[in-house]
C-alpha positions in Angstrom: 84.5 99.9 62.9 83.0 96.8 65.1 85.8 95.2 64.8 88.2 98.0 66.3 86.0 98.9 68.5 85.7 95.4 70.0 89.8 95.5 69.7 90.5 98.6 72.0 88.1 97.1 74.2 89.8 93.8 74.7 93.2 96.0 75.1 91.7 98.0 78.1 90.2 94.9 79.3 93.6 93.2 79.5 95.5 95.9 80.6 93.2 96.4 83.8 93.0 92.7 84.5 96.7 92.8 84.5 97.4 95.9 86.5 94.5 94.2 89.1 95.5 90.5 89.2 99.2 90.8 88.5 100.8 94.3 89.6 98.8 95.4 92.4 99.8 91.3 94.3 103.3 92.2 93.8 103.5 95.3 95.0 101.7 94.0 98.1 104.1 90.9 98.9 107.0 93.0 98.0 105.8 95.0 101.4 104.7 92.5 103.3 108.0 91.1 102.4 109.9 93.7 103.6 108.0 94.6 106.7 107.6 90.7 107.8 111.8 91.5 109.1 110.7 94.6 111.0 107.8 92.6 112.9 110.5 89.4 113.2 113.1 91.9 114.9 110.2 93.5 117.2 109.2 89.6 118.1 112.6 88.6 119.1 113.1 91.9 120.9 109.8 91.2 123.0 111.3 87.3 123.7 114.4 89.0 124.9 112.9 90.9 127.1 110.3 88.3 127.9 113.3 86.4 128.8 115.9 88.6 130.6 112.6 90.7 132.5 112.3 90.2 136.3 109.5 87.5 136.9 107.5 89.6 139.5 104.9 87.2 140.0 107.1 85.0 142.2 104.6 84.9 145.5 107.1 86.9 147.4 
């Protein structure tokens, strides 16, 4: 009975640790990876707007 209890406890602990330490970080990396293209696009548009915008501080 003790062996059965220890085995179940270890299997459940392994499942919980695997989901916390493996699958959740993978999901976070995937979401940041897809979000990074959007951020890079916005930064590119902001840079183009800065380059092509009027210079209002020309001193005139």
